[in-house]
C-alpha positions in Angstrom: 0.0 0.0 0.0 1.5 3.4 -0.9 2.5 5.9 1.7 1.5 9.6 1.4 3.0 12.5 3.2 0.9 15.3 4.7 1.5 18.5 6.5 -0.7 20.0 9.2 -1.4 23.7 8.6 -2.3 24.2 12.3 0.8 22.8 14.0 3.2 22.4 11.1 3.9 18.7 11.7 4.6 16.5 8.7 3.3 12.9 8.9 2.8 9.9 6.6 -0.2 7.6 6.1 -0.5 4.3 4.3 -3.7 4.2 2.3 -5.0 3.0 -1.0 -4.4 5.2 -4.0 -8.2 5.8 -4.4 -8.1 7.5 -0.9 -4.9 9.5 -1.4 -6.8 12.8 -1.7 -9.3 12.1 1.1 -9.0 14.4 4.2 -6.4 13.3 6.8 -6.2 14.4 10.4 -2.8 15.0 11.9 -1.6 12.9 14.8 -2.4 15.9 17.1 -6.0 15.8 16.0 -6.1 18.8 13.7 -8.1 18.6 10.5 -6.5 21.3 8.4 -3.9 19.3 6.5 -2.6 19.3 3.0 -1.1 16.4 1.0 2.5 17.0 0.0 4.0 16.3 -3.4 6.6 13.6 -2.9 9.4 13.0 -5.3 10.8 9.5 -5.8 14.1 8.6 -7.5 13.9 5.3 -9.4 17.2 3.6 -10.4 20.7 5.0 -10.4 22.5 6.0 -7.3 23.0 9.2 -5.3 26.7 9.1 -6.0 26.3 9.1 -9.8 26.5 12.6 -11.3 23.9 13.7 -13.9 25.1 13.2 -17.5 26.7 16.3 -19.0 24.8 17.9 -21.9 26.3 17.0 -25.3 28.1 19.7 -27.1 28.1 20.2 -30.8 25.6 21.3 -33.3 22.0 20.7 -33.3 21.0 21.1 -29.7 17.3 20.7 -28.9 15.7 17.8 -27.1 13.3 15.0 -27.6 14.1 12.5 -30.3 15.6 15.1 -32.6 18.3 16.3 -30.2 21.0 14.0 -31.5 20.6 13.8 -35.2 18.2 10.9 -35.4 15.9 13.0 -37.6 17.1 13.7 -41.0 
């Protein structure tokens, strides 16, 4: 079951709840009993490692992004 992170607007505490995805936007009371909470946007890194630097941008002509950034389009 996924875990979601919430912040209480009343006391400022951050807490997590495990709940089904269908209930992720339902109201959540903080552990101190306050009802004014907001779901936080969590970022998740998948794959790689923290010690690996991001790849350097390729130099040379063309530029751009998507599939046409490296000359695959004629």
